[in-house]
C-alpha positions in Angstrom: 112.3 88.2 206.0 112.6 88.1 209.8 113.4 85.0 211.8 112.3 84.8 215.4 113.6 82.2 217.9 112.2 81.9 221.4 113.8 80.3 224.4 113.3 80.2 228.2 110.2 78.1 228.6 109.9 75.3 231.1 108.1 73.9 234.1 107.7 76.1 237.2 105.6 75.9 240.4 102.8 78.4 241.0 104.2 81.7 242.3 107.5 81.2 240.5 109.1 83.1 237.7 110.4 82.5 234.2 112.0 84.8 231.6 111.3 84.2 228.0 113.5 85.6 225.3 112.9 86.2 221.6 115.9 86.9 219.3 115.2 88.3 215.8 117.5 88.0 212.8 117.3 88.9 209.2 115.7 92.2 208.2 115.4 93.4 211.7 115.6 97.0 210.5 112.1 96.6 209.2 110.6 95.6 212.6 108.3 98.2 214.2 106.9 96.2 217.1 107.1 92.8 218.7 104.7 91.0 220.9 104.0 87.8 222.9 101.0 85.7 222.4 100.1 82.4 224.1 97.9 79.5 223.0 96.3 76.6 224.9 94.9 73.5 223.2 91.6 74.2 221.3 91.9 78.0 221.7 93.1 80.8 219.5 96.2 82.8 220.2 95.7 85.2 223.2 97.5 88.5 223.3 100.0 88.8 226.2 102.1 91.9 225.7 103.7 94.1 223.0 106.5 96.6 222.8 107.7 98.9 220.1 111.0 98.1 218.5 112.4 101.2 220.1 111.6 99.7 223.5 108.9 102.1 224.2 105.1 101.8 224.7 104.7 98.4 226.4 101.2 97.2 226.7 99.8 94.2 228.5 96.7 92.0 228.7 94.7 92.6 231.8 95.4 89.0 232.8 99.1 89.5 233.1 99.3 93.2 234.1 101.4 93.7 237.2 103.0 90.3 236.9 104.7 90.3 233.4 107.2 92.8 232.1 108.2 93.1 228.4 111.5 94.8 227.6 114.1 95.3 224.9 117.5 96.9 225.1 118.4 99.2 222.3 120.9 97.8 219.8 120.0 94.3 220.8 117.7 92.2 218.7 116.2 90.5 221.7 112.9 91.0 223.5 112.3 89.6 226.9 109.2 88.7 228.8 109.8 88.5 232.5 107.0 86.5 234.1 106.5 86.6 237.9 103.9 85.3 240.2 103.0 82.6 237.7 99.6 80.9 237.9 98.5 77.5 236.5 96.3 79.4 234.1 99.4 80.9 232.5 100.2 77.5 231.2 100.4 77.7 227.4 102.7 77.7 224.4 104.1 81.2 224.2 104.8 82.7 220.8 106.9 85.7 219.8 105.7 87.8 217.0 106.9 90.8 215.0 105.5 93.2 212.6 107.0 95.6 210.0 103.8 97.6 209.7 102.3 98.2 213.1 98.6 99.1 213.2 96.6 100.4 216.0 95.2 97.0 216.8 98.5 95.6 218.2 96.6 93.1 220.4 95.4 91.2 217.3 97.2 88.2 215.9 96.7 89.5 212.4 98.7 92.6 213.1 101.9 90.5 213.1 103.5 88.9 210.0 106.4 87.1 211.6 106.2 84.3 214.2 108.5 82.2 216.2 108.1 78.4 216.7 106.8 78.8 220.3 108.0 77.7 223.7 106.1 75.7 226.3 105.4 77.2 229.7 103.9 74.9 232.3 102.9 76.2 235.7 102.1 73.5 238.3 99.7 74.1 241.2 
């Protein structure tokens, strides 16, 4: 079992920055990749970014490419999501996710079997 805990959400003005963190505990040796998704009321989870547990191979949704950066330092069980140039449309609950069996469809919610509780990000205009 893997436990994920997110932190770093909050309220920021448009154009500002936030950094989210996700710390994994438990059977972290089984993790192959981690990702961030976000969700707004009435909508399904939207893929934001993903990174292999080794710290390689970051991928991003087109909507955040060039503004968000996902990273992980080796030997640390934490993944960060640096969010710059935030826009009101980035407002959502952000969820950290992990998988112990990464498939090619890493942008799909179903590819991940562990989830955090979510952290609210609100961007005011």
